C-alpha positions as CSV (number, residue, x, y, z in Angstrom):
1,I,-0.7,15.6,28.4
2,N,1.1,13.4,30.0
3,A,3.8,11.4,27.3
4,E,3.7,8.4,29.3
5,Y,0.8,7.7,27.8
6,M,1.1,8.5,24.4
7,G,1.7,6.6,21.9
8,E,0.6,5.9,18.0
9,S,-0.9,3.3,16.0
10,P,-1.6,3.4,12.0
11,L,-3.5,0.5,10.5
12,T,-2.6,-0.8,7.4
13,G,-3.7,-3.9,5.0
14,G,-6.1,-2.2,2.4
15,L,-9.6,-2.2,2.4
16,E,-10.7,-5.4,2.6
17,L,-9.2,-6.2,5.9
18,L,-10.6,-3.1,7.0
19,K,-14.1,-4.6,6.1
20,K,-13.5,-7.8,7.9
21,G,-11.7,-5.7,11.3
22,T,-8.5,-7.3,10.9
23,M,-6.5,-4.7,9.2
24,T,-2.5,-4.6,10.9
25,A,-1.8,-2.0,13.8
26,L,2.0,-0.4,13.8
27,V,2.7,0.7,17.2
28,G,5.0,3.4,18.4
29,G,5.4,5.0,21.7
30,D,6.4,3.6,24.8
31,E,7.2,-0.6,24.8
32,A,4.9,-0.7,28.5
33,V,1.4,0.9,27.2
34,F,2.3,-1.4,23.9
35,A,1.8,-3.9,26.2
36,R,-1.1,-2.2,28.6
37,T,-3.3,-1.0,25.4
38,L,-3.1,-4.6,23.2
39,P,-5.7,-6.5,24.5
40,L,-7.9,-3.2,23.2
41,L,-6.0,-3.7,19.6
42,K,-6.7,-6.8,19.7
43,V,-10.6,-6.4,19.2
44,Y,-10.3,-4.2,16.4
45,T,-7.1,-6.1,13.9
46,G,-6.0,-9.1,13.3
47,L,-2.7,-8.4,14.2
48,A,-0.8,-5.6,16.5
49,L,3.1,-5.2,16.1
50,Y,5.2,-2.6,18.0
51,M,7.7,-0.7,15.5
52,G,9.5,1.3,18.4
53,A,9.9,4.6,20.0
54,L,6.8,7.4,19.2
55,G,7.0,7.8,15.4
56,S,8.3,4.6,14.7
57,A,5.0,3.6,13.1
58,T,4.1,5.9,11.5
59,T,7.5,5.9,9.2
60,V,6.8,2.4,9.1
61,K,3.3,2.8,7.7
62,I,4.7,5.6,5.2
63,I,7.6,3.5,4.1
64,S,4.7,0.5,3.7
65,N,2.7,3.0,1.4
66,M,5.6,3.9,-0.9
67,M,6.2,-0.1,-1.2
68,A,2.8,0.0,-2.2
69,A,2.8,2.5,-4.6
70,V,5.5,0.8,-6.3
71,H,3.9,-2.5,-6.5
72,L,0.3,-0.8,-8.0
73,V,2.2,0.4,-10.8
74,T,4.4,-2.8,-11.9
75,T,1.0,-4.5,-11.3
76,G,-0.5,-2.4,-13.5
77,E,2.4,-2.8,-16.2
78,M,2.5,-6.2,-16.3
79,L,-1.3,-7.4,-16.6
80,M,-1.0,-4.9,-19.2
81,M,2.5,-6.6,-20.3
82,A,0.8,-10.2,-19.8
83,R,-2.5,-9.2,-21.5
84,R,-0.7,-7.7,-24.9
85,L,1.4,-11.0,-25.0
86,N,-1.7,-13.1,-25.1
87,I,-0.7,-14.5,-21.8
88,D,-3.6,-16.6,-20.1
89,L,-4.8,-14.3,-17.2
90,K,-5.3,-16.8,-14.6
91,R,-2.5,-18.8,-15.5
92,F,-0.4,-15.6,-15.1
93,F,-1.3,-14.6,-11.8
94,D,-1.2,-18.2,-10.6
95,G,2.2,-18.5,-12.0
96,I,2.9,-14.8,-10.5
97,R,1.3,-15.5,-7.2
98,A,3.8,-18.3,-6.9
99,S,6.7,-16.8,-7.9
100,A,9.9,-14.5,-5.9
101,G,7.1,-11.4,-8.2
102,N,4.5,-12.2,-6.2
103,S,3.7,-9.1,-3.7
104,Y,0.4,-8.1,-1.2
105,V,-0.6,-5.4,-3.8
106,F,-0.5,-8.1,-6.9
107,E,-2.8,-10.4,-5.1
108,T,-5.3,-8.1,-3.7
109,E,-5.5,-5.4,-6.4
110,A,-4.9,-7.5,-10.0
111,P,-8.2,-9.7,-9.4
112,L,-10.5,-6.5,-9.4
113,A,-8.4,-5.6,-12.6
114,F,-9.1,-8.5,-14.0
115,R,-13.2,-8.4,-13.2
116,G,-12.6,-4.9,-14.8
117,T,-13.5,-3.3,-11.0
118,F,-10.4,-2.0,-10.2
119,D,-11.2,-0.2,-6.8
120,P,-8.2,-0.1,-5.0
121,G,-10.0,2.1,-1.9
122,F,-7.0,3.6,-2.0
123,T,-6.8,7.3,-4.0
124,V,-3.8,8.7,-6.1
125,A,-3.9,11.7,-3.9
126,L,-3.2,10.2,-0.9
127,H,-0.6,8.0,-2.5
128,C,1.2,10.9,-3.4
129,K,1.0,12.5,0.0
130,D,2.7,9.3,1.0
131,L,5.7,9.8,-1.6
132,R,6.2,13.2,-0.7
133,M,6.1,12.7,2.8
134,G,8.7,9.2,2.1
135,A,10.6,11.7,0.1
136,E,10.7,14.2,3.2
137,L,12.2,11.3,5.5
138,A,14.6,9.7,3.1
139,K,15.4,13.7,2.6
140,R,16.5,13.9,6.6
141,G,17.9,10.4,6.7
142,G,20.6,11.5,4.2
143,V,19.0,8.4,1.3
144,D,18.7,9.3,-2.1
145,M,15.1,7.6,-3.4
146,P,15.4,7.8,-7.1
147,V,12.5,4.7,-7.6
148,N,10.0,7.2,-5.5
149,D,11.4,9.8,-7.3
150,L,9.8,8.0,-10.6
151,V,7.0,6.6,-9.4
152,T,6.0,9.7,-7.2
153,A,6.3,11.5,-10.8
154,L,4.1,8.4,-12.8
155,Y,1.4,9.1,-10.7
156,G,1.4,12.6,-10.9
157,A,0.9,11.9,-14.7
158,R,-1.9,9.8,-13.6
159,V,0.0,7.1,-15.7
160,L,-1.5,4.6,-12.8
161,L,-4.7,5.1,-13.7
162,A,-4.3,5.4,-17.7
163,C,-2.6,1.8,-17.5
164,Y,-5.6,0.2,-15.6
165,C,-8.4,2.0,-17.5
166,A,-6.6,0.3,-20.9
167,F,-6.2,-3.0,-19.2
168,C,-9.9,-3.1,-18.5
169,G,-11.2,-1.7,-21.2
170,K,-13.1,1.7,-19.4
171,N,-12.6,5.2,-20.2
172,Q,-12.6,5.9,-16.4
173,L,-12.6,3.7,-13.2
174,R,-13.5,4.9,-9.7
175,F,-9.9,5.5,-8.9
176,Q,-10.2,9.0,-7.5
177,R,-7.6,11.8,-7.5
């Protein structure tokens, strides 16, 4: 294998963007290889971003998934809080979307919970894997990750699943472990 032509290109953006063919490709490796493969990447993605040396794209993808896991937990908690405090959920959604608390995860996942069909297309097991991989990367970099540790414990305890089930009024949702 000629390392000169090696690269990596994890996709990110979620199930809905995958269905549309508009996911983002995070690319790592030689920048000249990225430039040569960009026309191909544009065929099946909406955006291709060069991240740096080989390994950097996977690292960015893991960090992105770690952030998404945190956003998903807080989205579930905040949805329940708004409901229990008798906030109109449409107005709640519009208010958060137009504020500093907004995130891509909130915009794409909250509507699923509103409809009682929460199925993010990403299993708890995959989130746990990314959280563990992220913890290993942080350890190598000498970075303490207390929030990641807490979110990992919440996922392991299936707190996220319980929160969304309670919100949607169902005993069980299609949210695989």
